[in-house]
VMD Tcl script that draws the C-alpha trace (Angstrom):
set ca {
  {0.00 0.00 0.00}
  {1.34 3.41 -1.02}
  {0.29 6.31 1.20}
  {0.94 9.81 -0.16}
  {0.54 12.93 1.97}
  {1.62 16.57 1.73}
  {3.35 18.02 4.77}
  {3.74 21.64 5.91}
  {6.82 21.31 8.10}
  {6.89 24.87 9.41}
  {3.71 24.31 11.42}
  {4.72 22.85 14.82}
  {1.57 20.76 15.25}
  {2.08 19.19 11.83}
  {5.14 17.39 13.19}
  {2.90 15.64 15.70}
  {0.26 14.93 13.07}
  {2.93 13.38 10.84}
  {4.10 11.19 13.73}
  {0.55 10.00 14.41}
  {0.02 9.36 10.69}
  {3.21 7.30 10.26}
  {3.08 5.35 13.52}
  {-0.59 4.42 13.26}
  {-0.25 3.45 9.58}
  {2.73 1.19 10.20}
  {1.00 -0.47 13.14}
  {-1.82 -1.80 10.93}
  {0.01 -1.92 7.59}
  {3.64 -2.88 8.38}
  {4.58 -3.13 4.71}
  {3.04 0.15 3.58}
  {5.19 2.64 1.68}
  {4.78 6.15 3.03}
  {5.55 9.07 0.73}
  {5.62 12.43 2.54}
  {5.72 15.36 0.11}
  {7.06 18.48 1.80}
  {5.54 21.77 0.74}
  {7.77 24.74 0.03}
  {7.92 27.18 2.91}
  {5.57 30.07 2.19}
  {4.11 32.95 4.16}
  {0.79 31.72 5.55}
  {-0.08 34.82 7.56}
  {-2.60 35.98 4.95}
  {-3.27 32.67 3.21}
  {-6.91 31.59 3.11}
  {-7.44 28.11 4.57}
  {-9.05 26.95 1.34}
  {-5.97 27.99 -0.65}
  {-3.82 26.15 1.86}
  {-5.64 22.91 1.09}
  {-5.21 23.50 -2.65}
  {-1.43 23.44 -2.21}
  {-1.55 20.12 -0.35}
  {-4.00 18.56 -2.80}
  {-1.93 19.50 -5.85}
  {1.34 18.23 -4.37}
  {-0.11 14.86 -3.38}
  {-2.15 14.37 -6.57}
  {0.82 15.13 -8.81}
  {2.96 12.75 -6.75}
  {0.38 10.00 -7.28}
  {0.48 10.43 -11.06}
  {4.29 10.40 -11.03}
  {4.46 7.32 -8.80}
  {2.29 5.41 -11.29}
  {1.24 2.80 -8.72}
  {-1.98 2.25 -6.79}
  {-2.03 4.71 -3.90}
  {-4.08 6.30 -1.16}
  {-3.77 10.08 -1.29}
  {-4.13 11.38 2.23}
  {-4.23 14.45 4.40}
  {-1.46 14.29 6.99}
  {-4.04 14.53 9.80}
  {-5.23 10.93 9.60}
  {-5.01 8.20 12.23}
  {-5.27 4.61 11.03}
  {-7.14 2.06 13.13}
  {-7.29 -0.75 10.59}
  {-5.62 -1.66 7.33}
  {-7.11 0.01 4.26}
  {-5.45 -2.41 1.85}
  {-8.72 -4.21 1.15}
  {-9.88 -1.17 -0.82}
  {-8.16 -2.74 -3.85}
  {-10.70 -5.57 -3.83}
  {-13.08 -3.03 -5.38}
  {-13.19 -2.28 -9.09}
  {-12.48 1.41 -9.69}
  {-10.26 4.01 -11.29}
  {-10.78 6.53 -8.48}
  {-12.42 5.97 -5.08}
  {-13.59 8.93 -2.97}
  {-15.21 9.16 0.45}
  {-18.69 10.57 1.07}
  {-20.61 11.63 4.16}
  {-24.17 12.38 5.19}
  {-23.73 16.13 4.84}
  {-24.56 18.83 2.27}
  {-20.81 18.91 1.52}
  {-20.99 15.35 0.24}
  {-17.30 14.73 -0.45}
  {-14.38 14.82 1.95}
  {-11.01 14.48 0.24}
  {-9.08 13.71 3.41}
  {-8.38 10.39 1.73}
  {-9.03 9.14 -1.80}
  {-7.69 6.22 -3.78}
  {-6.01 6.13 -7.15}
  {-5.45 3.21 -9.50}
  {-3.09 4.33 -12.33}
  {-5.32 3.65 -15.30}
  {-5.39 6.06 -18.23}
  {-8.87 7.18 -17.24}
  {-7.74 7.83 -13.67}
  {-4.72 9.85 -14.82}
  {-6.87 12.01 -17.10}
  {-9.44 12.47 -14.34}
  {-6.84 13.57 -11.79}
  {-5.11 15.94 -14.21}
  {-8.47 17.56 -14.97}
  {-9.22 17.68 -11.23}
  {-5.91 19.48 -10.55}
  {-6.48 21.94 -13.40}
  {-9.99 22.82 -12.28}
  {-8.89 23.17 -8.64}
  {-6.19 25.64 -9.68}
  {-8.66 27.51 -11.90}
  {-11.13 27.82 -9.03}
  {-8.36 28.89 -6.64}
  {-7.32 31.69 -9.01}
  {-10.87 33.08 -8.96}
  {-11.91 32.13 -5.44}
  {-14.29 35.08 -5.01}
  {-16.30 33.98 -8.03}
  {-16.87 30.42 -6.83}
  {-18.28 31.26 -3.40}
  {-21.62 29.43 -3.89}
  {-19.86 26.21 -4.90}
  {-17.22 26.65 -2.22}
  {-19.88 27.14 0.44}
  {-21.71 24.03 -0.76}
  {-18.72 21.69 -0.95}
  {-16.58 23.21 1.84}
  {-13.34 23.05 -0.11}
  {-11.98 24.10 -3.50}
  {-10.70 20.64 -4.40}
  {-13.98 19.11 -3.21}
  {-15.98 21.48 -5.39}
  {-13.68 20.70 -8.33}
  {-14.11 16.96 -7.67}
  {-17.89 17.27 -7.90}
  {-17.61 19.16 -11.19}
  {-15.12 16.76 -12.78}
  {-17.10 13.74 -11.63}
  {-20.17 15.07 -13.46}
  {-18.22 15.64 -16.69}
  {-15.98 12.58 -16.84}
  {-18.72 9.96 -16.59}
  {-16.65 7.23 -18.29}
  {-14.17 7.18 -15.41}
  {-15.09 4.53 -12.86}
  {-15.36 6.60 -9.68}
  {-16.78 4.76 -6.69}
  {-17.93 6.24 -3.41}
  {-16.90 4.87 -0.02}
  {-18.54 5.81 3.26}
  {-16.62 8.23 5.48}
  {-17.76 6.34 8.58}
  {-15.54 3.43 7.53}
  {-12.80 5.03 5.45}
  {-12.45 8.65 6.60}
  {-14.30 9.34 9.84}
  {-14.56 13.14 10.03}
  {-16.76 15.26 12.30}
  {-20.10 13.92 11.03}
  {-18.93 10.41 11.92}
  {-17.18 10.85 15.27}
  {-20.33 10.14 17.36}
  {-21.05 6.94 15.37}
  {-17.58 5.41 14.97}
  {-17.75 1.63 15.28}
  {-15.71 -1.52 14.69}
  {-15.81 -0.95 10.92}
  {-14.01 2.39 11.11}
  {-10.55 2.18 9.58}
  {-9.43 5.82 9.53}
  {-10.03 8.78 11.86}
  {-9.67 12.28 10.41}
  {-8.06 14.51 13.06}
  {-9.61 17.78 11.89}
  {-11.49 20.79 13.29}
  {-12.78 20.20 16.83}
  {-10.90 16.93 17.30}
  {-7.61 18.58 16.38}
  {-8.39 21.43 18.76}
  {-8.80 18.96 21.64}
  {-5.65 17.08 20.61}
  {-3.61 20.28 20.84}
  {-5.33 21.78 23.88}
  {-7.46 24.41 22.17}
  {-11.13 25.23 22.68}
  {-13.21 22.85 20.52}
  {-15.01 25.84 19.05}
  {-11.84 27.42 17.64}
  {-12.18 28.20 13.95}
  {-9.42 28.19 11.33}
  {-8.80 31.91 11.84}
  {-8.24 31.42 15.58}
  {-11.53 33.00 16.69}
  {-14.07 31.21 18.87}
  {-17.50 30.35 17.49}
  {-20.57 29.68 19.63}
  {-22.16 27.77 16.77}
  {-19.75 24.84 16.41}
  {-21.13 21.64 17.90}
  {-18.96 20.18 20.65}
  {-18.41 16.43 20.33}
  {-17.78 14.41 23.54}
  {-16.22 11.74 21.31}
  {-13.34 14.12 20.60}
  {-11.90 13.63 24.10}
  {-11.50 9.87 23.74}
  {-10.27 10.09 20.15}
  {-7.69 12.71 21.13}
  {-6.40 10.38 23.86}
  {-6.08 7.61 21.27}
  {-4.16 9.93 18.94}
  {-1.76 11.03 21.70}
  {-0.88 7.38 22.20}
  {0.99 7.45 18.88}
  {3.24 10.37 19.91}
}
mol new
graphics top color blue
foreach p $ca { graphics top sphere $p radius 0.5 }
foreach p [lrange $ca 0 end-1] q [lrange $ca 1 end] { graphics top cylinder $p $q radius 0.2 }
display resetview
């Protein structure tokens, strides 16, 4: 199993996230090959969070095409509970994870089989993501709906490239993000250490938003406390 993830080294907490990612992955997939792609150091003081994710997506997606082997393309803030190697028992070019949420897709992890259709799909996905990022103000409705530039681009490309075999996997099993934390069960293979869960992991208020302000509207998840303890066990 190839795991590809972009890494922003200059962020102190990312060092811990990388440690959790690597240690948990190797515990359940001892033979996995981990490819960490380091991002160039850039000034993030005025960088929109959505543009930040575009950088990571492009780096990892381009690395997958270059590797030319089956791979899981991951965010660095994942914790593995079970092997994900059985994903290759499914027939697909691209596999993405979906959730019960208006923002249907979460690209914290997606799977790539290096077929010609998959390569064309991913190249188109990268191009559209960059195009959207260049005109971010003009895509606000789509960005609001899909909660991420690459996720919005994925939805658009998926509608156009209907001959590519793109399958959908449930986040609860393959990429448990905030909509899944209260219902994690024995099937859950991957925990996504994002938003409120990451805040608990690093000792911040669960309601802290990406810009550092506190929101009264974010739902607080009791499950975050136990999951954060589990994540700290890999440090």
